[in-house]
N, C-alpha and C positions, 0 to 999 in steps of 0.2 A: 578620502574613497580608496580603497583598496585597490593593488592592482594583480591582485590573486582573481583568475576566471572565475565567471559563475559555474556552479555544477548543475546540471541538470538531471534530473532523477526522473527517470519515465518506468512507470508499474502500478502495484496495486497497493490499496488502502485496505486494513481489513481490522475487525475487532476481533481480537483472540479472547478466547474464553478457555481457562485452563485449570482443569479437574486434577487434581493431585487426589489420586484414588487411595484410599486406607487398605486396600489391600485390593484382589485381584475382582477385576469387574464380572458382577454376576449377572451372565447376560439371564433376561428376564426376571430379575428382583431388581434392589435397592442396592448401591454403593452407596456410603459414605466417601466423602471427598471432600478437598479444600478447594473452593473455587474463587477466580479472581476474573475479571474483566480488564483489559486492557487496550490500548492501539498495536496494531499490528499491522503487517504486511511487510514484506523485502523491502519495496519501495519507499514507503511512508518511514520505514526501520533507519534505512540508509540516510536519506534525506534527517531525520530525526539526529542521527549520528554527527553527521557534517555539519549541521546549522550549530549543536552543541560545542563543538572544535573551532565554531566563529568563522565558519565559509560561508559565502556569498551562494544558495542553495534553491533553485524552484524543483516543487515537485510537481510533475505533469500525470495526473489520474483521475479516476470518475469514482463517481460514490450515487449513493440512494440518494434521491430527495428526502430525505428520512432526518429523525434526532439523532440516530447514531452516527451519518454521515458527517452532519453539523457539527456532533462532538469531537469527532476525529479530526476534521479540518481546523476547529477551534484549537486543538491541543497543539497540533503542528502549526501555526501560526502564531501560538503564544511563546514558543521556542526558535521563533526566529525564521521558520520554513516559510519562503513564498509560494502560497499554493494556486497553482494554476488547473483547478480541480473544476469539472461539470460535473452538474446534479441530475441526476436520474429520474425522473417520476416514472414511477411503477416496478423500477428496479430496486431491490434491498441493498445495501453496503454492503459489502463481502464481510463473512464471518468464517472462522475459523475454531472449531471445537478439540483443543489439546488434550485427550486422555494422559494421564503418564503413572506408572507405578512400576516401582523396581529397575529403573534406568530406562524403562523403554516407554515411548509415545508413540499414541496413534493419531492421526489429524482427519478428524472430519471438516471439507471443505465446502463452502459456498462461496463462489467468487462474486457473484451477485454483479451490482453494476461495473465493475471491476472489467467484464468482458463489454463494456459498450464504449471502450476510451479506442478512438478512431484517428488516422491519419491526419485528417482534418483537425481535431483537435492537438495533434502534437506540432505542426504545422504553425498555428495560432499561439501557440505557451513558447514556441521557439523563437516565433517574430517580437514575441515582448521582452526576450530576454537574450538584446544582442552584444551583452558580454560573457555569452555562455564561452564557454574553452573545454569545458568536459563533459561527456555523457556518461551516466550510469542505467542501464538499461535490467531490468530484472526479468528474468530469466522464462518467470511466469508469463508477463506479456506475450513473448514467441510461442509456448508452448499450446496456447489455446488459438484456434481458427479464428474466433469471435475477436481477440485483441489483436494477434498476427500482424495485420498492416500498421497499424500505431507501434508498433515494436521495429518493425522492416523501415518505416519512414524515419520513426529518429535515428536508426543506423544510416541511412541512406544520405540525412542529412548532416551527421557527424562526422562522417568518411567526407 
């Protein structure tokens, strides 16, 4: 058994859609691009990196009750992240479209179910992780009024 305290990560789970444009964006027309989909979200990425380093990590987040949400949670669980993730019917899992060209990027975001993260969910997840010793809180959780209560509860509990 590890003596290193568990890291609890609170924040977003996102599907990233990365479009590497072949030239400047042609507004009102087509622009060729290389496109790929991947798991993302600042909190999910941090949890994945920590698990990859062998840390015990719990991700506290919200996703839609959709195929995309199930895919993101399954990816994280496969690499060792303990997913304390609530699914919310009627809300999509968050998606960010990243357009990149010539060293610049533009992001188009839909936070979706991430905005449904609540203080009560944070309380339940923390109660289930008595070995927690470190909190990593994604700033996005605090920046939107809909999820701010969850972030503030995580901070208060950590303090």
